[in-house]
C-alpha positions, 0 to 999 in steps of 0.5 A, spaced: 345 132 314 344 133 307 342 127 301 348 129 297 353 128 304 350 122 305 350 119 299 358 121 298 360 117 305 356 110 302 360 111 296 366 112 299 365 106 305 363 102 299 369 103 295 373 102 301 370 095 302 371 093 294 377 096 292 382 091 296 379 085 293 379 089 286 386 091 288 388 083 290 384 080 283 389 084 279 396 084 282 399 085 275 400 092 273 398 092 266 391 088 268 390 093 273 390 099 269 386 097 263 380 094 268 382 100 272 380 104 265 375 100 264 371 102 270 373 109 270 370 110 263 363 106 266 363 111 272 363 117 266 358 114 263 353 113 268 355 120 271 354 123 264 347 119 263 344 122 269 346 129 268 342 128 261 336 125 264 335 129 270 334 136 265 
């Protein structure tokens, strides 16, 4: 298997383990959406930085 496939599988497994706890801690819909948007922003910034630093 290529490294990209293994990385994707590991990422999905980690998300599967972490998401139930994240959802339980943020049962209020408003707080959940706020935290989800923050995490999407953090991940987006990391992805953008890795793209620029890779070149």
